[in-house]
C-alpha positions as CSV (number, residue, x, y, z in Angstrom):
1,X,-29.7,-59.9,7.6
2,X,-30.5,-58.4,11.0
3,X,-27.4,-57.4,13.1
4,X,-26.5,-59.7,15.9
5,X,-27.6,-58.3,19.3
6,X,-24.8,-56.6,21.3
7,X,-23.7,-58.7,24.3
8,X,-23.7,-56.5,27.4
9,X,-22.9,-59.2,30.0
10,X,-21.1,-62.5,29.4
11,X,-20.8,-64.8,32.4
12,X,-19.0,-68.2,32.3
13,X,-18.7,-70.8,35.0
14,X,-19.8,-68.4,37.7
15,X,-19.9,-70.0,41.2
16,X,-20.5,-68.4,44.6
17,X,-19.8,-70.2,47.9
18,X,-20.5,-68.8,51.3
19,X,-18.7,-70.2,54.4
20,X,-21.3,-70.5,57.2
21,X,-19.1,-71.7,60.1
22,X,-18.2,-75.3,59.2
23,X,-20.8,-75.5,56.5
24,X,-20.4,-74.3,52.9
25,X,-23.4,-72.9,51.1
26,X,-23.3,-73.1,47.3
27,X,-25.4,-70.2,46.1
28,X,-24.3,-70.5,42.4
29,X,-23.0,-73.7,40.8
30,X,-21.5,-72.8,37.4
31,X,-23.7,-70.2,35.7
32,X,-23.3,-69.4,32.0
33,X,-25.3,-66.6,30.5
34,X,-25.3,-63.7,28.0
35,X,-27.4,-60.6,28.4
36,X,-28.1,-58.4,25.4
37,X,-28.4,-54.7,24.8
38,X,-31.9,-53.3,25.4
39,X,-33.6,-56.6,26.3
40,X,-36.1,-57.1,29.1
41,X,-35.0,-60.3,30.9
42,X,-36.8,-62.0,33.8
43,X,-34.8,-64.4,36.1
44,X,-37.5,-66.7,37.5
45,X,-37.1,-69.1,40.4
46,X,-38.0,-69.9,44.0
47,X,-36.4,-68.3,47.0
48,X,-32.8,-69.6,47.5
49,X,-32.3,-70.5,43.8
50,X,-29.4,-68.0,43.5
51,X,-31.2,-65.1,41.7
52,X,-30.2,-62.3,44.0
53,X,-26.7,-63.6,44.3
54,X,-26.3,-63.6,40.5
55,X,-27.8,-60.1,40.2
56,X,-25.4,-58.8,42.9
57,X,-22.4,-60.2,41.0
58,X,-23.6,-58.6,37.7
59,X,-24.1,-55.3,39.5
60,X,-20.7,-55.3,41.1
61,X,-22.1,-55.6,44.6
62,X,-20.6,-59.0,45.2
63,X,-17.8,-61.1,43.7
64,X,-17.9,-64.6,42.2
65,X,-15.9,-67.3,44.0
66,X,-14.8,-68.6,40.6
67,X,-15.6,-68.1,36.9
68,X,-15.6,-64.9,34.9
69,X,-18.0,-62.0,34.3
70,X,-17.5,-59.4,31.6
71,X,-19.4,-56.2,31.0
72,X,-19.0,-54.9,27.4
73,X,-15.9,-57.0,27.0
74,X,-14.3,-55.8,30.2
75,X,-13.6,-58.1,33.1
76,X,-15.5,-57.4,36.3
77,X,-13.9,-60.5,37.9
78,X,-11.0,-59.4,40.1
79,X,-11.8,-55.7,39.7
80,X,-10.8,-53.5,42.7
81,X,-13.2,-51.6,44.9
82,X,-12.6,-48.2,43.2
83,X,-13.1,-49.7,39.8
84,X,-16.4,-51.4,40.9
85,X,-17.6,-48.2,42.5
86,X,-17.1,-46.3,39.2
87,X,-18.8,-49.2,37.3
88,X,-21.9,-49.1,39.6
89,X,-22.0,-45.3,39.6
90,X,-21.8,-44.8,35.9
91,X,-23.5,-47.8,34.3
92,X,-25.9,-49.6,36.7
93,X,-29.2,-48.7,38.1
94,X,-30.6,-50.7,41.0
95,X,-34.2,-51.3,42.2
96,X,-34.8,-53.3,45.3
97,X,-37.9,-54.7,47.0
98,X,-37.7,-52.0,49.6
99,X,-37.5,-48.4,48.4
100,X,-34.7,-47.0,50.6
101,X,-35.9,-43.4,50.1
102,X,-34.6,-40.7,52.3
103,X,-37.7,-39.6,54.4
104,X,-36.6,-36.0,54.8
105,X,-36.2,-35.4,51.0
106,X,-38.9,-34.9,48.4
107,X,-39.3,-37.2,45.4
108,X,-37.3,-34.8,43.3
109,X,-34.6,-34.5,45.9
110,X,-34.3,-38.3,46.3
111,X,-33.7,-38.6,42.6
112,X,-31.2,-35.6,42.7
113,X,-29.0,-37.5,45.2
114,X,-28.0,-39.8,42.2
115,X,-28.0,-37.2,39.4
116,X,-25.5,-35.0,41.3
117,X,-22.8,-37.7,41.1
118,X,-23.7,-39.2,37.7
119,X,-21.7,-38.6,34.5
120,X,-24.6,-37.8,32.1
121,X,-27.8,-37.8,34.1
122,X,-31.3,-37.0,33.2
123,X,-33.0,-34.1,35.0
124,X,-34.8,-35.5,38.1
125,X,-38.1,-34.1,36.9
126,X,-37.7,-35.9,33.6
127,X,-37.0,-39.2,35.4
128,X,-40.1,-38.8,37.5
129,X,-42.1,-38.1,34.4
130,X,-41.0,-41.4,32.9
131,X,-42.5,-43.3,35.9
132,X,-45.7,-41.2,35.8
133,X,-45.0,-39.0,38.9
134,X,-44.7,-35.6,37.3
135,X,-47.4,-34.3,39.6
136,X,-45.8,-35.7,42.8
137,X,-42.2,-34.3,42.5
138,X,-42.4,-32.2,45.6
139,X,-44.1,-34.8,47.9
140,X,-42.2,-36.6,50.6
141,X,-42.2,-40.4,50.9
142,X,-44.6,-40.3,53.8
143,X,-47.1,-38.6,51.5
144,X,-46.9,-41.4,49.0
145,X,-48.3,-44.9,48.7
146,X,-45.9,-47.9,48.5
147,X,-46.3,-48.1,44.7
148,X,-45.5,-44.4,44.3
149,X,-42.4,-44.8,46.5
150,X,-41.2,-47.7,44.4
151,X,-41.7,-45.6,41.3
152,X,-39.5,-42.9,42.9
153,X,-36.9,-45.6,43.5
154,X,-37.1,-46.5,39.8
155,X,-36.8,-42.9,38.7
156,X,-33.7,-42.6,40.9
157,X,-32.3,-45.7,39.3
158,X,-32.9,-44.5,35.7
159,X,-31.9,-40.9,36.3
160,X,-28.2,-41.7,35.8
161,X,-29.0,-43.0,32.3
162,X,-27.7,-46.5,33.1
163,X,-26.8,-49.1,30.5
164,X,-28.2,-51.7,32.8
165,X,-31.2,-51.7,35.2
166,X,-31.1,-54.5,37.8
167,X,-34.4,-55.1,39.7
168,X,-34.6,-57.4,42.7
169,X,-38.2,-58.4,43.5
170,X,-39.4,-54.9,42.7
171,X,-43.1,-55.8,43.3
172,X,-42.4,-58.2,46.2
173,X,-43.9,-55.8,48.8
174,X,-46.9,-54.7,46.7
175,X,-50.3,-56.0,45.8
176,X,-51.1,-57.0,42.3
177,X,-52.8,-53.8,41.2
178,X,-50.0,-51.6,42.6
179,X,-47.3,-54.0,41.4
180,X,-48.7,-53.7,37.9
181,X,-48.2,-49.9,37.9
182,X,-44.6,-50.4,39.0
183,X,-44.1,-52.9,36.2
184,X,-45.5,-50.4,33.7
185,X,-42.9,-47.9,34.9
186,X,-40.1,-50.5,34.4
187,X,-41.5,-51.4,31.0
188,X,-41.5,-47.7,30.0
189,X,-38.0,-47.1,31.3
190,X,-36.7,-50.1,29.4
191,X,-38.3,-48.7,26.2
192,X,-37.4,-45.1,26.6
193,X,-33.8,-45.2,27.9
194,X,-33.0,-48.5,26.2
195,X,-31.3,-50.1,29.3
196,X,-30.8,-53.8,29.5
197,X,-33.4,-54.6,32.2
198,X,-33.2,-57.6,34.5
199,X,-36.1,-58.4,36.8
200,X,-35.7,-61.2,39.3
201,X,-38.9,-62.7,40.7
202,X,-40.6,-65.9,41.9
203,X,-43.8,-64.7,40.2
204,X,-44.3,-66.5,36.9
205,X,-46.9,-64.0,35.7
206,X,-44.2,-61.2,35.6
207,X,-42.2,-63.4,33.2
208,X,-44.9,-62.8,30.5
209,X,-43.7,-59.2,29.9
210,X,-40.1,-60.3,29.2
211,X,-38.3,-60.7,25.9
212,X,-36.5,-63.7,27.5
213,X,-37.0,-65.8,30.7
214,X,-34.2,-67.7,32.5
215,X,-35.3,-70.2,35.0
216,X,-33.1,-70.7,38.1
217,X,-33.0,-73.7,40.4
218,X,-30.5,-74.7,43.0
219,X,-27.8,-72.2,41.9
220,X,-28.1,-73.1,38.2
221,X,-29.9,-71.9,35.1
222,X,-32.3,-74.7,34.5
223,X,-34.1,-73.5,31.4
224,X,-34.6,-70.6,29.0
225,X,-37.5,-69.4,26.9
226,X,-38.4,-66.5,24.7
227,X,-41.8,-64.8,24.6
228,X,-42.7,-64.3,20.9
229,X,-45.5,-62.1,22.1
230,X,-44.9,-60.1,25.2
231,X,-47.8,-59.3,27.5
232,X,-48.1,-55.6,28.4
233,X,-47.4,-54.9,32.0
234,X,-50.8,-53.3,32.5
235,X,-52.5,-56.6,31.7
236,X,-50.5,-58.7,34.3
237,X,-52.3,-59.8,37.4
238,X,-51.5,-62.3,40.2
Protein backbone atom coordinates (compact mmCIF):
# COMPACT_ATOMS: atom_id res chain seq x y z
CA UNK A 1 0.00 0.00 0.00
CA UNK A 2 1.33 3.50 -0.80
CA UNK A 3 2.23 5.59 2.22
CA UNK A 4 -0.17 8.30 3.33
CA UNK A 5 1.03 11.72 2.18
CA UNK A 6 2.62 13.80 4.91
CA UNK A 7 0.46 16.67 6.14
CA UNK A 8 2.41 19.95 6.10
CA UNK A 9 -0.40 22.34 7.05
CA UNK A 10 -3.56 21.56 8.96
CA UNK A 11 -6.08 24.37 9.41
CA UNK A 12 -9.35 24.01 11.27
CA UNK A 13 -12.14 26.53 11.70
CA UNK A 14 -10.00 29.46 10.60
CA UNK A 15 -11.73 32.82 10.60
CA UNK A 16 -10.42 36.31 9.97
CA UNK A 17 -12.39 39.44 10.75
CA UNK A 18 -11.25 43.00 10.10
CA UNK A 19 -12.78 45.96 11.92
CA UNK A 20 -13.29 48.80 9.42
CA UNK A 21 -14.65 51.53 11.66
CA UNK A 22 -18.12 50.42 12.68
CA UNK A 23 -18.18 47.70 10.03
CA UNK A 24 -16.79 44.18 10.40
CA UNK A 25 -15.40 42.50 7.28
CA UNK A 26 -15.37 38.70 7.41
CA UNK A 27 -12.47 37.70 5.16
CA UNK A 28 -12.47 34.03 6.23
CA UNK A 29 -15.51 32.21 7.58
CA UNK A 30 -14.37 28.88 9.01
CA UNK A 31 -11.78 27.36 6.68
CA UNK A 32 -10.68 23.73 7.07
CA UNK A 33 -7.87 22.37 4.92
CA UNK A 34 -4.86 20.10 4.83
CA UNK A 35 -1.85 20.68 2.57
CA UNK A 36 0.49 17.82 1.76
CA UNK A 37 4.24 17.53 1.30
CA UNK A 38 5.43 18.24 -2.22
CA UNK A 39 2.04 18.94 -3.75
CA UNK A 40 1.22 21.70 -6.21
CA UNK A 41 -2.00 23.32 -5.02
CA UNK A 42 -3.98 26.12 -6.65
CA UNK A 43 -6.37 28.28 -4.60
CA UNK A 44 -8.86 29.53 -7.17
CA UNK A 45 -11.42 32.24 -6.62
CA UNK A 46 -12.46 35.81 -7.45
CA UNK A 47 -10.99 38.90 -5.85
CA UNK A 48 -12.24 39.27 -2.29
CA UNK A 49 -12.84 35.55 -1.76
CA UNK A 50 -10.21 35.29 1.00
CA UNK A 51 -7.35 33.70 -0.93
CA UNK A 52 -4.65 36.20 0.04
CA UNK A 53 -5.82 36.35 3.64
CA UNK A 54 -5.55 32.56 3.93
CA UNK A 55 -2.13 32.54 2.29
CA UNK A 56 -0.86 35.24 4.66
CA UNK A 57 -2.06 33.28 7.68
CA UNK A 58 -0.36 30.08 6.44
CA UNK A 59 2.83 32.07 5.83
CA UNK A 60 2.86 33.66 9.27
CA UNK A 61 2.34 37.18 7.89
CA UNK A 62 -1.07 37.50 9.55
CA UNK A 63 -2.92 35.83 12.43
CA UNK A 64 -6.32 34.17 12.41
CA UNK A 65 -9.12 35.68 14.48
CA UNK A 66 -10.15 32.20 15.57
CA UNK A 67 -9.44 28.58 14.71
CA UNK A 68 -6.11 26.75 14.56
CA UNK A 69 -3.26 26.44 12.07
CA UNK A 70 -0.54 23.81 12.46
CA UNK A 71 2.69 23.49 10.49
CA UNK A 72 4.20 19.99 10.74
CA UNK A 73 2.18 19.44 13.90
CA UNK A 74 3.32 22.67 15.56
CA UNK A 75 0.80 25.39 16.34
CA UNK A 76 1.26 28.66 14.50
CA UNK A 77 -1.85 30.01 16.22
CA UNK A 78 -0.76 32.23 19.06
CA UNK A 79 2.93 32.12 18.16
CA UNK A 80 4.92 35.22 19.08
CA UNK A 81 6.63 37.61 16.67
CA UNK A 82 10.08 36.10 17.17
CA UNK A 83 8.79 32.57 16.59
CA UNK A 84 6.93 33.60 13.44
CA UNK A 85 9.99 35.43 12.14
CA UNK A 86 12.06 32.25 12.50
CA UNK A 87 9.29 30.23 10.85
CA UNK A 88 9.14 32.57 7.84
CA UNK A 89 12.92 32.79 7.57
CA UNK A 90 13.60 29.07 7.75
CA UNK A 91 10.65 27.34 6.14
CA UNK A 92 8.61 29.62 3.83
CA UNK A 93 9.37 31.18 0.47
CA UNK A 94 7.07 33.96 -0.76
CA UNK A 95 6.36 35.09 -4.33
CA UNK A 96 4.06 38.08 -4.82
CA UNK A 97 2.46 39.74 -7.84
CA UNK A 98 5.03 42.53 -7.72
CA UNK A 99 8.65 41.51 -7.69
CA UNK A 100 10.06 43.75 -4.90
CA UNK A 101 13.61 43.47 -6.19
CA UNK A 102 16.28 45.90 -5.00
CA UNK A 103 17.08 48.04 -8.08
CA UNK A 104 20.72 48.66 -7.18
CA UNK A 105 21.53 44.95 -6.85
CA UNK A 106 22.11 42.38 -9.60
CA UNK A 107 19.96 39.26 -9.88
CA UNK A 108 22.61 37.25 -8.03
CA UNK A 109 22.84 39.89 -5.28
CA UNK A 110 19.05 40.08 -4.90
CA UNK A 111 18.99 36.33 -4.26
CA UNK A 112 22.00 36.54 -1.92
CA UNK A 113 20.05 38.90 0.35
CA UNK A 114 18.03 35.83 1.38
CA UNK A 115 20.76 33.19 1.32
CA UNK A 116 22.91 35.18 3.73
CA UNK A 117 20.33 34.74 6.51
CA UNK A 118 19.00 31.27 5.67
CA UNK A 119 19.94 28.11 7.57
CA UNK A 120 20.74 25.77 4.66
CA UNK A 121 20.52 27.85 1.47
CA UNK A 122 21.26 27.05 -2.13
CA UNK A 123 23.95 29.03 -3.89
CA UNK A 124 22.34 32.08 -5.56
CA UNK A 125 23.69 30.93 -8.92
CA UNK A 126 22.04 27.52 -8.49
CA UNK A 127 18.68 29.08 -7.64
CA UNK A 128 18.88 31.28 -10.73
CA UNK A 129 19.71 28.22 -12.85
CA UNK A 130 16.52 26.51 -11.61
CA UNK A 131 14.43 29.39 -12.98
CA UNK A 132 16.35 29.54 -16.27
CA UNK A 133 18.35 32.72 -15.61
CA UNK A 134 21.86 31.32 -15.43
CA UNK A 135 22.91 33.76 -18.15
CA UNK A 136 21.39 36.85 -16.47
CA UNK A 137 22.92 36.61 -12.98
CA UNK A 138 24.86 39.85 -13.19
CA UNK A 139 22.09 41.92 -14.76
CA UNK A 140 20.19 44.56 -12.81
CA UNK A 141 16.37 44.57 -12.60
CA UNK A 142 16.22 47.54 -15.02
CA UNK A 143 17.96 45.37 -17.62
CA UNK A 144 15.32 42.64 -17.36
CA UNK A 145 11.77 42.12 -18.56
CA UNK A 146 8.90 41.76 -16.09
CA UNK A 147 8.89 38.00 -16.51
CA UNK A 148 12.62 37.79 -15.86
CA UNK A 149 12.27 39.94 -12.75
CA UNK A 150 9.53 37.64 -11.48
CA UNK A 151 11.77 34.64 -12.06
CA UNK A 152 14.49 36.36 -9.99
CA UNK A 153 11.86 36.76 -7.26
CA UNK A 154 11.11 33.03 -7.51
CA UNK A 155 14.84 32.23 -7.32
CA UNK A 156 15.06 34.41 -4.22
CA UNK A 157 12.13 32.52 -2.67
CA UNK A 158 13.51 29.04 -3.37
CA UNK A 159 17.14 29.83 -2.53
CA UNK A 160 16.52 29.28 1.18
CA UNK A 161 15.41 25.70 0.37
CA UNK A 162 11.94 26.29 1.83
CA UNK A 163 9.53 23.53 2.76
CA UNK A 164 6.67 25.70 1.51
CA UNK A 165 6.43 28.07 -1.45
CA UNK A 166 3.49 30.51 -1.25
CA UNK A 167 2.68 32.44 -4.43
CA UNK A 168 0.13 35.27 -4.51
CA UNK A 169 -1.00 35.98 -8.11
CA UNK A 170 2.55 35.44 -9.45
CA UNK A 171 1.43 36.05 -13.05
CA UNK A 172 -1.07 38.81 -12.28
CA UNK A 173 1.07 41.58 -13.83
CA UNK A 174 2.17 39.53 -16.84
CA UNK A 175 0.80 38.64 -20.27
CA UNK A 176 -0.01 35.03 -21.10
CA UNK A 177 3.25 34.14 -22.84
CA UNK A 178 5.45 35.68 -20.15
CA UNK A 179 3.23 34.26 -17.39
CA UNK A 180 3.65 30.80 -18.87
CA UNK A 181 7.44 31.06 -18.51
CA UNK A 182 7.01 32.10 -14.87
CA UNK A 183 4.68 29.14 -14.24
CA UNK A 184 7.29 26.84 -15.78
CA UNK A 185 9.80 28.19 -13.26
CA UNK A 186 7.40 27.44 -10.38
CA UNK A 187 6.69 23.99 -11.80
CA UNK A 188 10.40 23.22 -11.98
CA UNK A 189 11.03 24.60 -8.49
CA UNK A 190 8.25 22.43 -7.07
CA UNK A 191 9.70 19.38 -8.79
CA UNK A 192 13.38 20.01 -8.00
CA UNK A 193 13.26 21.25 -4.41
CA UNK A 194 10.10 19.37 -3.43
CA UNK A 195 8.45 22.30 -1.67
CA UNK A 196 4.72 22.24 -1.09
CA UNK A 197 3.67 24.94 -3.55
CA UNK A 198 0.51 27.02 -3.26
CA UNK A 199 -0.49 29.36 -6.08
CA UNK A 200 -3.44 31.68 -5.58
CA UNK A 201 -5.12 33.02 -8.69
CA UNK A 202 -8.44 34.00 -10.21
CA UNK A 203 -7.31 32.44 -13.52
CA UNK A 204 -8.91 29.03 -14.01
CA UNK A 205 -6.39 28.04 -16.71
CA UNK A 206 -3.56 28.01 -14.14
CA UNK A 207 -5.51 25.45 -12.09
CA UNK A 208 -4.86 22.87 -14.82
CA UNK A 209 -1.20 22.50 -13.73
CA UNK A 210 -2.04 21.68 -10.10
CA UNK A 211 -2.23 18.34 -8.33
CA UNK A 212 -5.23 19.72 -6.45
CA UNK A 213 -7.50 22.74 -6.77
CA UNK A 214 -9.40 24.39 -3.92
CA UNK A 215 -12.15 26.82 -4.89
CA UNK A 216 -12.77 29.78 -2.60
CA UNK A 217 -15.85 31.96 -2.42
CA UNK A 218 -16.94 34.48 0.20
CA UNK A 219 -14.31 33.43 2.74
CA UNK A 220 -14.99 29.71 2.48
CA UNK A 221 -13.62 26.74 0.56
CA UNK A 222 -16.52 25.96 -1.73
CA UNK A 223 -15.12 22.97 -3.59
CA UNK A 224 -12.14 20.71 -4.25
CA UNK A 225 -10.95 18.76 -7.25
CA UNK A 226 -7.90 16.78 -8.29
CA UNK A 227 -6.29 16.78 -11.71
CA UNK A 228 -5.68 13.17 -12.65
CA UNK A 229 -3.61 14.50 -15.55
CA UNK A 230 -1.77 17.78 -14.96
CA UNK A 231 -1.28 20.16 -17.86
CA UNK A 232 2.35 21.21 -18.33
CA UNK A 233 2.86 24.89 -17.59
CA UNK A 234 4.36 25.48 -21.03
CA UNK A 235 0.98 24.57 -22.59
CA UNK A 236 -1.12 26.95 -20.50
CA UNK A 237 -2.55 30.04 -22.23
CA UNK A 238 -5.16 32.61 -21.28
